[in-house]
Every structure is written in structure tokens, then in C-alpha cells.
C-alpha positions as CSV (number, residue, x, y, z in Angstrom):
1,M,0.2,-39.0,15.6
2,P,2.6,-36.0,15.5
3,K,5.7,-36.3,17.7
4,Q,5.9,-32.6,18.4
5,I,3.2,-29.9,18.3
6,V,4.4,-26.3,18.4
7,I,1.9,-23.6,19.5
8,A,2.7,-20.0,18.4
9,G,1.0,-17.7,20.8
10,A,0.2,-18.0,24.5
11,G,-3.3,-16.5,25.0
12,H,-6.6,-18.0,26.0
13,A,-6.7,-20.3,22.9
14,A,-3.2,-21.6,23.6
15,G,-4.2,-22.5,27.1
16,Q,-7.2,-24.5,25.8
17,L,-5.0,-26.1,23.1
18,V,-2.7,-27.6,25.8
19,A,-5.7,-28.7,27.9
20,T,-7.4,-30.4,25.0
21,L,-4.3,-32.1,23.9
22,K,-3.9,-33.5,27.4
23,Q,-7.5,-34.6,27.4
24,Q,-6.9,-36.4,24.1
25,K,-4.0,-38.3,25.8
26,Y,-1.5,-36.8,23.4
27,D,1.8,-38.2,24.5
28,G,4.1,-36.3,22.2
29,R,5.9,-33.1,23.0
30,I,4.1,-29.7,23.2
31,V,6.1,-26.5,22.8
32,L,4.2,-23.3,23.8
33,I,5.8,-20.0,22.6
34,G,4.4,-16.7,23.8
35,D,5.7,-13.1,23.7
36,E,4.4,-12.1,27.2
37,S,5.9,-13.2,30.5
38,Y,2.6,-14.7,31.7
39,L,1.0,-18.1,31.4
40,P,-2.0,-18.2,29.0
41,Y,-4.7,-16.0,30.6
42,Q,-8.2,-14.7,30.0
43,R,-8.5,-11.2,28.5
44,P,-12.2,-10.3,29.2
45,P,-11.7,-9.6,32.9
46,L,-8.9,-7.1,32.1
47,S,-11.3,-4.3,31.4
48,K,-13.8,-5.4,34.1
49,K,-13.0,-7.0,37.4
50,F,-9.2,-7.0,37.1
51,L,-9.1,-3.3,36.2
52,A,-11.4,-2.6,39.2
53,G,-9.0,-4.4,41.5
54,E,-11.6,-7.1,42.2
55,M,-9.6,-10.1,40.8
56,P,-6.0,-11.1,41.4
57,A,-3.8,-11.9,38.5
58,A,-3.6,-15.6,39.4
59,R,-7.3,-16.0,38.7
60,L,-6.8,-14.8,35.1
61,Y,-4.8,-17.8,34.2
62,V,-6.6,-20.4,32.1
63,K,-4.7,-23.1,34.0
64,P,-2.5,-22.8,37.1
65,E,1.3,-23.1,36.8
66,S,1.2,-26.7,38.1
67,F,-0.8,-27.7,35.0
68,Y,2.2,-27.1,32.8
69,D,4.5,-29.0,35.1
70,D,4.8,-31.9,32.7
71,P,8.0,-33.3,31.1
72,N,6.3,-33.2,27.7
73,I,5.5,-29.5,27.9
74,T,8.0,-26.8,27.2
75,L,7.1,-23.2,27.9
76,K,9.0,-20.5,26.1
77,L,7.6,-17.2,27.4
78,D,9.0,-13.8,26.6
79,T,9.7,-15.3,23.2
80,R,8.3,-14.5,19.8
81,V,8.1,-16.7,16.7
82,D,9.7,-14.7,13.9
83,E,9.6,-17.0,11.0
84,I,8.1,-20.2,9.7
85,D,10.0,-22.5,7.4
86,R,7.3,-24.7,6.0
87,A,9.5,-26.9,3.9
88,A,11.8,-27.7,6.8
89,H,8.9,-27.8,9.4
90,M,10.8,-25.3,11.6
91,V,10.0,-22.1,13.4
92,S,12.6,-19.5,14.3
93,T,12.3,-17.3,17.4
94,D,13.6,-13.9,18.3
95,T,16.0,-15.6,20.8
96,G,17.7,-17.3,17.8
97,A,16.2,-20.8,18.5
98,A,15.1,-23.0,15.7
99,I,12.4,-25.4,16.7
100,H,11.0,-28.4,14.7
101,Y,7.3,-29.1,14.4
102,D,5.3,-31.9,13.0
103,V,2.2,-29.8,13.5
104,L,2.2,-26.1,14.1
105,I,-0.9,-24.3,15.6
106,L,-1.0,-20.5,15.1
107,A,-2.7,-18.8,18.1
108,T,-1.2,-15.5,17.5
109,G,-4.3,-13.5,18.4
110,S,-4.6,-9.8,17.8
111,R,-3.2,-6.5,18.9
112,V,-4.7,-3.1,19.6
113,R,-5.3,-0.8,16.7
114,K,-3.0,2.2,17.5
115,L,-3.5,5.8,16.7
116,P,-1.1,7.5,14.3
117,G,1.9,8.9,16.2
118,S,1.5,6.4,19.1
119,D,5.2,6.3,19.7
120,S,5.3,10.0,20.7
121,M,2.2,10.2,22.8
122,P,2.3,11.9,26.2
123,R,2.7,10.0,29.4
124,G,-0.7,8.9,30.8
125,V,-2.2,7.8,27.4
126,H,-2.8,4.0,27.4
127,Y,-4.1,1.1,25.4
128,L,-5.7,-1.9,27.1
129,R,-4.9,-5.3,25.9
130,T,-2.5,-7.0,28.3
131,I,-2.0,-7.6,32.1
132,D,0.9,-5.1,32.0
133,D,-1.4,-2.5,30.3
134,V,-3.9,-2.8,33.2
135,H,-1.1,-2.5,35.8
136,A,0.0,0.7,34.2
137,I,-3.6,2.1,34.0
138,R,-4.4,1.0,37.6
139,S,-1.3,2.8,39.0
140,E,-2.7,6.0,37.6
141,L,-6.4,5.5,38.4
142,E,-5.6,5.9,42.1
143,T,-4.5,9.6,41.6
144,A,-6.4,10.6,38.5
145,G,-9.6,12.7,38.9
146,R,-10.6,12.9,35.2
147,I,-10.3,10.2,32.5
148,V,-11.0,10.5,28.8
149,I,-11.8,7.3,26.9
150,V,-11.3,7.3,23.1
151,G,-13.8,4.9,21.5
152,A,-17.2,3.7,22.6
153,G,-16.9,0.0,21.9
154,Y,-17.0,-2.8,24.4
155,I,-13.6,-1.9,25.9
156,G,-14.2,1.8,26.1
157,L,-17.6,1.4,27.8
158,E,-16.4,-1.2,30.2
159,V,-13.5,1.0,31.2
160,A,-15.9,3.9,31.6
161,A,-18.2,1.9,33.9
162,V,-15.2,0.8,36.1
163,A,-13.8,4.4,36.2
164,R,-17.1,5.9,37.1
165,T,-17.7,3.3,39.8
166,L,-14.3,4.3,41.2
167,G,-15.5,7.9,41.4
168,L,-13.6,9.4,38.4
169,E,-15.0,12.1,36.1
170,V,-15.5,10.2,32.8
171,T,-15.7,11.5,29.3
172,V,-16.0,9.2,26.3
173,I,-15.4,10.5,22.8
174,E,-16.6,8.5,19.8
175,M,-16.5,9.3,16.0
176,A,-19.8,7.4,15.3
177,D,-23.1,9.0,16.3
178,R,-23.9,6.2,18.8
179,V,-22.1,3.8,21.1
180,M,-21.2,0.2,20.0
181,S,-22.4,1.1,16.5
182,R,-20.4,-1.6,14.9
183,V,-22.1,-4.5,16.7
184,V,-25.6,-3.5,18.0
185,S,-28.8,-1.8,16.8
186,P,-29.7,1.8,17.5
187,E,-32.2,0.6,20.1
188,I,-29.4,-1.1,22.1
189,S,-27.1,1.9,21.6
190,E,-29.8,4.3,22.9
191,F,-30.3,2.1,26.0
192,Y,-26.6,2.1,26.9
193,Q,-26.3,5.8,26.3
194,R,-29.1,6.4,28.8
195,Q,-27.5,4.1,31.3
196,H,-24.0,5.7,31.1
197,R,-25.4,9.2,31.2
198,A,-27.5,8.4,34.2
199,K,-24.3,7.3,36.0
200,G,-22.7,10.6,35.1
201,V,-20.6,9.7,32.1
202,V,-20.3,12.4,29.5
203,L,-20.7,10.9,26.0
204,E,-19.3,13.0,23.2
205,L,-20.7,11.3,20.1
206,A,-20.0,12.2,16.5
207,T,-16.7,13.6,17.9
208,G,-13.3,12.9,16.5
209,L,-9.9,13.0,18.2
210,A,-7.5,15.7,17.0
211,G,-4.7,15.2,19.4
212,F,-3.5,15.4,23.0
213,R,-2.5,18.3,25.3
214,S,0.4,17.7,27.6
215,D,2.5,19.5,30.2
216,A,5.7,20.8,28.7
217,T,7.7,20.0,31.9
218,T,6.4,16.6,32.9
219,G,5.3,15.3,29.5
220,R,2.0,14.1,31.1
221,V,-1.3,14.4,29.3
222,T,-3.5,17.2,30.4
223,G,-6.3,17.1,27.9
224,V,-7.7,15.8,24.6
225,A,-8.3,18.0,21.6
226,T,-11.3,17.2,19.5
227,T,-12.0,17.7,15.8
228,D,-14.6,20.4,16.7
229,S,-11.8,22.6,18.3
230,R,-12.6,21.8,21.9
231,S,-10.2,20.7,24.6
232,I,-11.4,18.1,27.3
233,P,-9.3,18.1,30.5
234,A,-7.8,14.7,31.3
235,D,-5.4,13.2,33.9
236,L,-5.5,9.9,32.2
237,V,-6.6,8.6,28.7
238,V,-7.5,5.1,27.6
239,V,-7.7,4.5,23.8
240,G,-9.9,1.6,22.6
241,V,-10.4,1.8,18.9
242,G,-10.4,-1.8,17.9
243,I,-7.9,-4.6,17.3
244,V,-5.9,-6.0,14.3
245,P,-5.4,-9.7,13.7
246,N,-1.8,-10.9,13.9
247,T,-1.5,-12.5,10.5
248,E,1.9,-11.2,9.4
249,L,3.8,-14.3,10.4
250,A,1.4,-16.5,8.4
251,A,1.4,-14.2,5.4
252,E,5.3,-14.2,5.3
253,A,5.2,-18.0,5.3
254,G,2.9,-17.9,2.3
255,L,-0.3,-19.1,4.0
256,L,-3.6,-17.8,2.5
257,I,-4.9,-14.6,4.2
258,D,-8.4,-13.2,4.0
259,N,-9.2,-10.9,6.9
260,G,-7.4,-13.5,9.0
261,I,-5.5,-16.7,8.4
262,V,-7.7,-18.8,6.1
263,V,-8.8,-22.1,7.7
264,D,-11.3,-24.7,6.8
265,E,-14.0,-26.2,9.0
266,F,-11.3,-28.3,10.7
267,C,-9.3,-25.2,11.6
268,R,-6.6,-26.3,9.2
269,S,-4.8,-23.6,7.1
270,S,-3.8,-23.8,3.5
271,D,-0.8,-25.9,4.7
272,P,-2.2,-29.2,6.0
273,D,0.4,-29.3,8.8
274,I,-0.5,-25.8,10.1
275,F,-3.7,-24.9,12.0
276,A,-4.9,-21.4,13.1
277,V,-7.3,-20.6,15.9
278,G,-8.8,-17.5,17.6
279,D,-8.8,-13.9,16.7
280,C,-6.2,-14.4,13.9
281,S,-8.2,-17.0,11.9
282,S,-10.9,-16.7,9.3
283,H,-13.2,-19.7,9.0
284,P,-16.2,-20.7,7.0
285,N,-19.5,-20.4,8.9
286,S,-22.2,-22.7,7.7
287,I,-25.0,-20.7,9.5
288,Y,-24.3,-17.5,7.6
289,D,-22.8,-19.1,4.5
290,R,-19.8,-16.9,4.5
291,R,-16.3,-16.6,5.9
292,V,-16.0,-14.9,9.3
293,R,-13.2,-13.8,11.7
294,L,-14.4,-13.6,15.3
295,E,-13.0,-11.7,18.2
296,S,-14.4,-13.7,21.1
297,V,-13.4,-16.0,23.9
298,H,-16.0,-18.6,22.8
299,N,-14.5,-18.8,19.3
300,A,-11.0,-19.0,20.6
301,L,-11.8,-21.9,23.0
302,E,-13.9,-23.9,20.6
303,Q,-11.5,-23.5,17.7
304,A,-8.7,-24.6,20.0
305,K,-10.6,-27.7,21.0
306,T,-11.3,-28.5,17.3
307,A,-7.7,-27.9,16.2
308,A,-6.2,-30.0,19.0
309,I,-8.5,-32.9,18.3
310,N,-7.8,-32.8,14.6
311,A,-4.0,-32.4,15.2
312,C,-4.2,-35.7,16.9
313,G,-5.9,-37.4,13.9
314,G,-9.5,-36.5,14.6
315,H,-12.1,-35.2,12.1
316,Q,-14.1,-32.7,14.1
317,T,-15.7,-29.6,12.5
318,Y,-16.3,-26.2,14.0
319,T,-19.9,-25.0,13.4
320,D,-20.8,-23.1,16.6
321,V,-23.2,-20.1,16.8
322,P,-20.9,-17.2,17.7
323,W,-21.5,-15.5,21.0
324,F,-20.0,-12.6,23.0
325,W,-20.7,-10.6,26.2
326,S,-20.0,-7.3,27.9
327,D,-20.4,-6.3,31.6
328,Q,-21.1,-2.7,32.3
329,Y,-22.3,-1.7,35.8
330,D,-25.0,-4.3,36.7
331,L,-25.9,-4.9,33.1
332,K,-24.8,-8.1,31.3
333,L,-25.1,-7.9,27.5
334,Q,-25.0,-11.3,25.9
335,I,-24.9,-11.5,22.1
336,A,-25.5,-14.6,20.1
337,G,-25.1,-14.7,16.3
338,L,-24.0,-12.0,13.9
339,S,-26.5,-9.2,13.2
340,Q,-24.8,-7.6,10.2
341,D,-27.2,-7.0,7.3
342,Y,-30.3,-7.4,9.4
343,D,-33.5,-5.9,8.0
344,H,-35.8,-6.0,11.0
345,V,-35.5,-6.0,14.8
346,V,-38.0,-7.3,17.4
347,L,-37.9,-6.0,20.9
348,R,-38.8,-8.6,23.5
349,G,-39.5,-6.9,26.8
350,N,-39.3,-3.2,27.8
351,P,-36.1,-1.2,26.9
352,D,-37.1,1.2,29.6
353,G,-36.5,-1.5,32.2
354,R,-33.4,-3.4,33.1
355,S,-34.1,-6.7,31.2
356,F,-35.0,-7.1,27.6
357,S,-33.8,-8.6,24.3
358,C,-33.4,-7.3,20.8
359,I,-33.8,-10.0,18.1
360,Y,-32.4,-9.5,14.6
361,L,-34.0,-10.9,11.5
362,R,-33.1,-11.1,7.8
363,E,-35.9,-11.9,5.5
364,G,-37.8,-13.3,8.5
365,V,-35.0,-15.6,9.7
366,V,-33.5,-15.1,13.2
367,I,-29.8,-14.3,12.7
368,A,-28.8,-12.8,16.1
369,I,-29.9,-11.6,19.6
370,D,-28.7,-9.0,22.0
371,A,-30.0,-10.0,25.5
372,I,-29.6,-7.6,28.4
373,N,-30.0,-9.2,31.8
374,A,-32.0,-11.9,30.0
375,P,-29.9,-15.1,30.1
376,R,-32.8,-17.4,29.2
377,D,-33.5,-15.5,25.9
378,F,-29.8,-15.6,25.1
379,T,-29.4,-19.3,25.7
380,Q,-32.6,-20.3,23.9
381,A,-32.0,-18.0,20.9
382,K,-28.8,-20.0,20.0
383,A,-31.0,-22.9,18.9
384,L,-33.2,-20.5,16.8
385,I,-30.2,-19.1,15.1
386,A,-28.7,-22.5,14.4
387,A,-32.0,-23.8,13.0
388,R,-32.4,-20.6,10.8
389,A,-35.8,-20.4,12.4
390,K,-38.5,-18.1,10.9
391,P,-41.1,-18.0,13.7
392,G,-42.8,-14.6,13.0
393,T,-42.3,-11.3,14.7
394,A,-45.4,-11.4,16.9
395,R,-44.4,-14.7,18.5
396,L,-40.9,-13.5,19.0
397,A,-42.1,-10.5,20.9
398,D,-44.5,-12.4,23.1
399,E,-42.8,-12.8,26.4
400,K,-45.4,-15.5,27.4
401,L,-43.7,-17.8,25.0
402,Q,-40.2,-19.1,25.6
403,L,-38.0,-18.9,22.6
404,K,-37.3,-22.6,22.6
405,E,-41.0,-23.1,21.8
406,L,-40.5,-21.3,18.5
407,I,-38.0,-23.6,16.8
């Protein structure tokens, strides 16, 4: 049993690591190091209820402050791990501290992908990744009349839904020819495009960003320039063009990197005394027979549980079906599995309604599902995906049959 476990990172996964270590009756010391001033918190509500002002900051926390009131837990917030000395089993921080570890768990997460020239952007141009980011955006939502959102992924469309609900004029510009093109089928994209346009959102698809217009006196953004030589007026801009895994610390320490910190099915890195979990890690997925890096709460939590158990001497493997979700207006999109490289889709239900599912197949095998306001399909499809079921398209489309009957 290690005497001291150091956790680098203080996001959702880090909060779960501490919780699972306590559940495992771990009686050594836990040192949690995070570069924000907040306790470990949930990020999904940031672009939804928290942005809309419907959730206080305290409800974002994975665990309340009292949870960490334990003599064996040391919190080092506003602190960043700068270096790992694997030979000495030490980490160094930006405050000059050197901290010993018996086991180190990297939960360094990810950061927003920034546009070129981000350091010189006009005032009023924002990214959304942290509580402080949302505070800054919300302070301007109250007076802004027009918002332009760069990027039509989950974050961009969730912000669009909140802003439109608050009464702002909303324009979304997206380089691809459809929304959420990286993660959903054209059928799902078309559905969401109809929904946003019906709410009054202007979608500028197949449109690139050329730059920003600003007021010479105030330095505030006044518009967005597009690659087709147009200028879209804006009082506020939110950029959501993806995230980048924080792997630099691990790479500098000599750990294997492959689109994330390489870990095995036990969440252990190429160094047996170092684990990695969440957005920053790349793990082998037995369902898809390949290595994957997942940007999801479910992955962060389950990997954290696995790593904590194994850090205490357990032998638990991580083999879950990936899943994700997005809330836009009154629509809940729930995704199970990974749809990349699908060769056929089956629509279950009517896309012209408010509840249906899109099931993805590869060579007849169910590999993923997008369920819109269809929680039963979402839940039951996980078993189909895990079993690599091959039930036939007609049966999948038959709403009289529950998906659990098709395994």
C-alpha cells in the first residue's frame, strides 16, 4: 500500500479519485494539486445551466469542501505541477515545492484549442472551459444584444441555445458543412440544424473565421470577419473549436504518448508507479480493438475509480462502453459508443418528431447510438454495443421491439 499518493490535476476525475480512495479505506496521505482556485468541479453544466444562471457554483463541486476536511488530505490549489522526477519519485510545482510520491496519478485533463493570435484578441472574445470563463461571459451576456459563436460542436451549440433562450441574437459560424460533424451522422446534424434555426439561430455553415473587428477606442469586439469577405456584427464572441489534451508534463518525464498519455487497461502508464485518467489519457478499448482517448465525464469518473482501486493494490480493468451527452433547449442528446467508420445507419423513430434514435453499424455490428429524448434506447443500446450484436436493420428499426430484446 503506497504511503503517499499525489494527484496532479483537480478536475472531475481528481474529485472521483479522492472519493474512491476514501471508499477503499486508503489510510495513507493524499496530495491534490490543481492550477485553479476551485475544488474539483463538474464541467458539463458550465455551458448549460451554470451559464444560464440556473445553478450556483457550489452545486458544481464534485464533493463539498467538508469532504476534504481530513488530516490525510492536502489540497494545493492555485498550484501547477511543473516537473516529474521519476527516479526520485518527486514532483516539483510552480511554487517551488518538491513533493514525494509513492504513486502519482495524472489527471491533467485538457485545455481549449486556441485560435492563432489569441493573446491579442479584442475584449469580448472568450473561450469557455472554466468557472472563471463563464463568470466573464455571463457578465457580458447581460448587456450584449448580439453574440457570435465560432464552432458548431457541443459547446458552441449549447452556448447558442442558452444565449437564444436569454433573448440574444445568435449567429454560429462553422467551417464544416454541418453541425457536430465530427461526432454525429448527417441525419442528426440536419435535425439539430432545423431545431436551432426554428429558434432563430443563424447558422453560417461552410464558413471560416478570418478575424475580428474591434472599436479602436475601447478595444471591444464589434464584429467577426468571415473567409467569404463578410462582417457579422457582434457584441460578444465565444470560441469553441475543440480541446487539446494536457500531455506535456508526462512527455517531458519520458512517459509514452500517443494522442494522450498511454495507459493500459488498469490505467497505468509506461511507468508502473504513474497512472493517468480522463481527457489526457489514451487507453486500449476492447470493444473497438483500438486505442482511444475520450473527452467525457463518464470516462473520467470510471477511469478514476479504476486507477484509485489499482493504486491501492487492486487489479480492476476499465472496459466500459463510452458515452456522452449534450443538452440543447429541451433536447437531450445521449450518445453511446463510437460511431467513427460506420457504414450504415438505422433510424429508429421519426426525425421530424422530438424523440428518435440513430443507430450506427459497421459490417452489420452495432457500434454506437445517438438517442434524442429517447433514454430507454440509449440505456439498452449499451448492451448491444458491448455484445457486438448483429441483430439486423429491420429489427433495429422496429419500435415495437425493445433493443434489449435484440442481444
